[in-house]
C-alpha positions in Angstrom: -109.6 -65.6 -36.4 -110.8 -62.2 -35.4 -114.5 -63.6 -35.2 -113.3 -66.4 -33.1 -111.7 -64.1 -30.7 -114.6 -62.0 -30.3 -116.7 -65.1 -29.0 -114.4 -65.7 -26.1 -115.8 -65.9 -22.7 -115.4 -62.9 -20.1 -114.2 -65.6 -17.6 -110.4 -65.0 -18.2 -109.5 -68.7 -17.4 -112.5 -69.8 -19.7 -111.1 -67.7 -22.3 -107.5 -69.2 -22.0 -109.1 -72.6 -22.4 -111.1 -71.5 -25.6 -107.7 -70.1 -27.0 -106.1 -73.5 -26.6 -109.0 -75.2 -28.4 -108.8 -72.6 -31.3 -105.1 -73.4 -31.5 -105.6 -76.9 -31.8 -108.7 -76.8 -34.4 -108.2 -77.7 -37.9 -107.5 -74.1 -39.1 -105.4 -73.2 -35.7 -101.8 -73.1 -35.4 -99.8 -76.3 -37.1 -97.3 -76.3 -34.4 -99.7 -76.5 -31.4 -101.9 -79.2 -33.8 -98.8 -81.6 -34.0 -98.1 -81.6 -30.1 -98.6 -84.6 -27.9 -98.5 -85.2 -23.9 -94.7 -86.2 -24.7 -93.5 -83.8 -27.0 -94.5 -81.0 -24.5 -92.8 -82.3 -21.6 -89.3 -80.7 -22.2 -91.3 -77.3 -22.3 -93.2 -77.8 -19.5 -90.3 -78.7 -17.5 -88.6 -75.4 -18.6 -91.5 -73.4 -17.8 -91.5 -74.7 -14.1 -87.8 -74.0 -14.2 -88.4 -70.4 -15.0 -90.9 -69.9 -12.4 -88.5 -71.1 -10.0 -85.8 -68.8 -11.3 -88.0 -65.8 -11.0 -88.8 -66.6 -7.3 -85.1 -66.9 -6.6 -84.7 -63.3 -8.3 -87.8 -62.2 -6.5 -89.0 -60.7 -9.8 -92.7 -60.4 -9.4 -93.3 -59.2 -13.0 -91.5 -61.9 -14.0 -93.2 -64.5 -12.1 -96.4 -63.3 -13.1 -95.6 -63.9 -16.8 -93.9 -67.3 -16.2 -97.0 -68.4 -14.1 -99.2 -67.7 -16.9 -96.8 -69.9 -19.2 -97.1 -72.7 -16.8 -100.9 -72.5 -16.6 -101.1 -72.6 -20.3 -99.3 -75.8 -20.5 -101.3 -77.4 -18.0 -104.3 -76.3 -20.1 -102.5 -77.4 -23.2 -102.0 -80.9 -21.5 -105.5 -80.9 -20.7 -107.0 -80.1 -24.4 -104.8 -82.8 -25.7 -106.5 -85.3 -23.2 -110.0 -84.2 -24.0 -109.4 -84.7 -27.7 -108.3 -88.1 -27.0 -111.4 -88.7 -24.8 -109.1 -89.2 -21.5 -110.1 -86.2 -19.2 -111.1 -82.5 -19.5 -109.7 -79.4 -17.7 -113.2 -79.5 -15.6 -112.2 -83.1 -14.4 -108.6 -81.7 -13.4 -110.0 -79.0 -11.5 -112.6 -81.3 -9.8 -109.9 -83.8 -8.8 -107.5 -81.3 -7.2 -110.4 -79.6 -5.4 -111.5 -82.8 -4.0 -108.1 -83.9 -3.0 -107.5 -80.5 -1.2 -110.7 -80.9 0.9 -109.9 -84.8 1.7 -106.3 -84.0 2.6 -107.5 -81.0 4.7 -109.8 -82.4 7.6 -108.4 -80.2 10.1 -110.0 -77.3 7.9 -113.1 -78.9 6.1 -113.8 -81.7 8.4 -113.7 -82.2 12.5 -110.3 -83.6 13.0 -108.1 -81.5 15.2 -104.2 -81.2 15.0 -101.6 -79.9 17.5 -99.3 -78.3 14.9 -97.7 -78.7 11.4 -96.0 -81.8 12.3 -99.4 -83.6 12.8 -100.7 -82.1 9.9 -97.8 -83.4 7.5 -98.4 -86.8 9.3 -101.9 -86.8 8.4 -101.6 -86.0 5.0 -99.1 -88.9 4.6 -101.9 -91.3 6.4 -104.5 -90.2 3.9 -102.4 -90.8 0.9 -101.9 -94.2 2.3 -105.8 -94.7 2.6 -106.0 -93.5 -0.7 -104.5 -96.7 -2.3 -100.7 -96.4 -2.2 -98.5 -99.4 -1.1 -95.5 -97.6 0.5 -95.1 -94.6 2.5 -92.3 -93.5 -0.2 -94.4 -94.1 -3.1 -95.5 -90.6 -5.0 -91.5 -89.1 -5.2 -90.9 -89.0 -9.1 -87.9 -90.3 -10.4 -87.5 -86.9 -12.7 -86.7 -84.8 -9.7 -83.5 -83.9 -9.1 -81.6 -86.3 -6.8 -81.3 -83.5 -4.1 -85.1 -83.0 -4.0 -85.9 -86.6 -4.3 -83.4 -87.5 -1.3 -85.0 -84.8 0.9 -88.7 -86.0 -0.1 -88.0 -89.6 0.7 -86.2 -88.7 3.9 -89.4 -86.6 4.7 -91.8 -89.2 4.1 -89.7 -92.0 6.0 -89.6 -89.6 9.0 -93.4 -89.6 9.1 -93.7 -93.2 10.4 -91.0 -92.9 13.0 -88.0 -93.7 10.7 -85.9 -91.0 11.8 -83.4 -89.7 14.5 -84.8 -87.6 17.3 -82.0 -85.1 17.0 -79.4 -83.6 14.8 -76.5 -85.0 16.9 -76.3 -88.6 15.6 -76.8 -87.0 12.2 -73.8 -85.0 12.3 -72.1 -88.5 13.4 -73.6 -90.2 10.2 -72.1 -87.2 8.2 -68.6 -87.6 9.6 -68.9 -91.6 9.4 -69.5 -91.4 5.8 -66.9 -88.9 5.0 -64.4 -91.0 6.7 -65.5 -94.1 4.7 -65.4 -92.1 1.3 -61.9 -91.0 2.3 -60.9 -94.6 3.2 -61.8 -96.2 -0.3 -60.1 -93.4 -2.0 -57.0 -93.7 0.0 -57.2 -97.4 -0.6 -57.7 -97.1 -4.4 -61.0 -98.9 -4.4 -62.2 -96.9 -7.1 -65.3 -99.0 -7.8 -66.6 -98.2 -4.5 -66.0 -94.2 -4.7 -69.2 -93.3 -6.5 -71.4 -95.5 -3.9 -69.7 -93.8 -0.9 -69.8 -90.5 -2.2 -73.5 -91.0 -2.9 -74.1 -92.2 0.8 -72.1 -89.1 1.9 -74.4 -86.9 -0.1 -77.4 -88.5 1.3 -76.5 -88.0 4.7 -75.8 -84.5 4.2 -79.3 -84.1 2.8 -80.6 -85.8 5.9 -78.9 -83.1 8.0 -80.2 -80.4 6.1 -83.6 -81.5 7.3 -82.6 -81.0 10.8 -81.2 -77.8 10.1 -84.2 -76.8 8.5 -82.5 -76.0 5.1 -83.8 -77.2 1.7 -80.8 -78.7 0.2 -81.9 -78.0 -3.4 -82.4 -74.2 -2.5 -79.0 -74.2 -0.6 -77.3 -75.5 -3.6 -79.1 -73.3 -6.1 -78.0 -70.3 -4.2 -74.5 -71.6 -4.0 -74.4 -71.9 -7.9 -75.8 -68.4 -8.4 -73.2 -67.1 -5.9 -70.3 -68.9 -7.8 -71.6 -67.4 -11.3 -71.9 -64.1 -9.8 -68.2 -64.0 -8.4 -66.9 -65.9 -11.3 -68.1 -63.6 -14.0 -67.1 -60.6 -11.4 -63.4 -62.0 -11.9 -63.7 -62.2 -15.7 -64.8 -58.4 -15.6 -61.9 -57.7 -13.4 -59.1 -59.5 -15.3 -60.7 -58.0 -18.7 -60.7 -54.5 -17.3 -56.9 -55.0 -16.6 -56.3 -56.3 -20.0 -54.9 -59.6 -18.7 -55.4 -63.2 -20.0 -57.4 -65.8 -17.9 -56.0 -68.5 -19.5 -52.3 -67.6 -18.6 -53.0 -66.6 -14.9 -52.0 -69.1 -12.2 -54.4 -70.5 -9.7 -52.8 -68.1 -7.0 -53.5 -65.1 -9.2 -57.0 -66.2 -9.9 -57.8 -66.9 -6.2 -56.6 -63.4 -5.4 -59.2 -62.1 -7.6 -61.8 -64.2 -6.1 -60.9 -63.1 -2.5 -61.1 -59.5 -3.8 -64.6 -59.9 -5.2 -65.6 -61.5 -2.0 -64.3 -59.0 0.1 -66.2 -56.2 -2.2 -69.4 -58.0 -1.7 -68.7 -58.2 2.1 -68.3 -54.4 2.0 -71.4 -53.7 0.0 -73.6 -55.9 2.5 -72.7 -53.8 5.5 -73.1 -50.5 3.9 -75.8 -48.5 5.6 -78.8 -48.1 3.4 
C-alpha cells in the first residue's frame, strides 16, 4: 500500500480519485469494494446533512472536514460508475462545467439582465429548452416536504403563477386555518390531514414573500427548542427534582426562566 501511495498525483483532487480507485481495487478495502450506488445513498445523505449542520453552527473547521467527506462520496459514486462503464469523474466535471456556462448567458454570453429575478426566470427557461416537459419538474421527491413545497412554488412563480404581494397570501393562510379549524370542530377526521397540509403549504407560500426559507426557519426553531428543553433538564437536575412528577405549570415556569435568561444574555454588552 505504501508503494501505491507514493505514486499518487500531486494534484490533490486527482490524488483523491486515485485513492478511491485503490480502495475499490481487488487488493483494496473489502467494505469499499462491495459498495454500490444504492448502498451509499444513506451515507451520502448523512454527509450532506452534516455539512448543513456545520453551516448552521458556523463551524468552519467542521465544515471543511464535512465538505471533504461529501466530495469523497461524489468521487466514490463516479468510481463505481466508471467500473460499470457508465461515466467517469471527468465526464461529471465536464457536464457541470458546460451546464454552468449554458445557464449563465448573462456572464458567459451576450444576454443582458436587469436583476436577480430575471436571472432566475432565464435559468428556468433554459432548463425548459434543455428538454423538460414541465416548469415544476426537477424537484426531487426525496427532499423534505418544506423544501419541496418551497421549490415548487418558486418554479411556478417564474411563469406568473403567483400573487403580486403578500397581502392575499396572508388571506390564504387565514382561509386555510379556518378550514382546518372547521373540519376539526365538525369531527371530519378524514379531512384533517388534507386541510392541515393545505395550511402548511400556504405558510410556505407566505415564507417566500417574507424572504424566509421555511426549512431554515423550522430548523432554527427546532435547535432553539432543543437548547431550551435541555436547559430545563439541567435546572431540574440541579434542584434534585423529578421531571416526570412535575406539572405542566411547573415545567412552563422553568421554560420561561430559561427564555428570560437567554434574553438577558443577548442584551448584555460585549
